[in-house]
N, C-alpha and C positions, 0 to 999 in steps of 0.2 A: 539426411533423414527426410522422409516424405512429409508432406503437409499433414496428412492424416495422422501419422505417428506423432508429429510435433503437437498437434492439437490434443491427441490423447494424453500425451505427457503433460501438457499444460493443465489439462483437467485433473490428472492425478496429483500434480503439485498443488493445485488450488484446493483440492479436497483435503490434502494433508494440512495445509494452512488453516482451512476452515475447522478441521478437527482440533487443531491446537488452540484455536480461538474459542470455539463454542463448547467443545467437549472437555478438553483438558484445562481450559481457562488459563492457558499459558500465553499471555499477550505478547511477551517479548519474542517468543518463538514464532508466534503467528505473524508478527510484524516482519521478522526476518524472512519467513517463507513467502509472505505476500510480496515483499520487495523482490525476491528471487523470481517469482512468476512474472512480475512486471519487467524485470531486466531480461529474462530469457525469452519471453513471448510477448513483446510489447504491443503487437497488433492483434492479440487474441481477446476474446470476450472475457477470459479469465483475468487478463491484465486489468480490464475495466472493472470487473468485480473486485479484484484485489485492491485497486485504488479506493473504491468505495468502502471496503472493509477497513482499510488503514484510516480513512477519514472517520469512520465510526469509532475506532479505538481511540484516536486522538481526542475526539469530542468527549469521550467518556473518562479519559485519564488526565487530561491537561485542563487545569482550571481555566474558565472562560477568559478571565482577565489576562492570564499568562499567554494564552493563545492569541488574543487580540494584540497584546504588546509585541509579540514575536512577528505577527503579520505586519504591523505598522513599521517595525524596524526593517523587515524584508522589503517592504514597499519603498521606504526611504533609501535603502541601499540601491535598489534597482533604479530609482529616479536619479540618484547621484551618478550612477554609472552611465546614464543616458545623456548627461550634461556634457 
């Protein structure tokens, strides 16, 4: 697949995710689609946009304390594996 075709496909997939997110309000589907964009086109601007949209969804659906607790646990796990 050419780079142009790949970029066009990344744009289409991102647009589908964005529609699921903002038009359909289907956050589960949007998350899945944003993850696919990042996996299939990791170096594209759509992957960067998808990462930002995932962060937006997380901030809106996960309680702040739960998010902080999960981040602390992740940090501790990473620190333990570095020892």
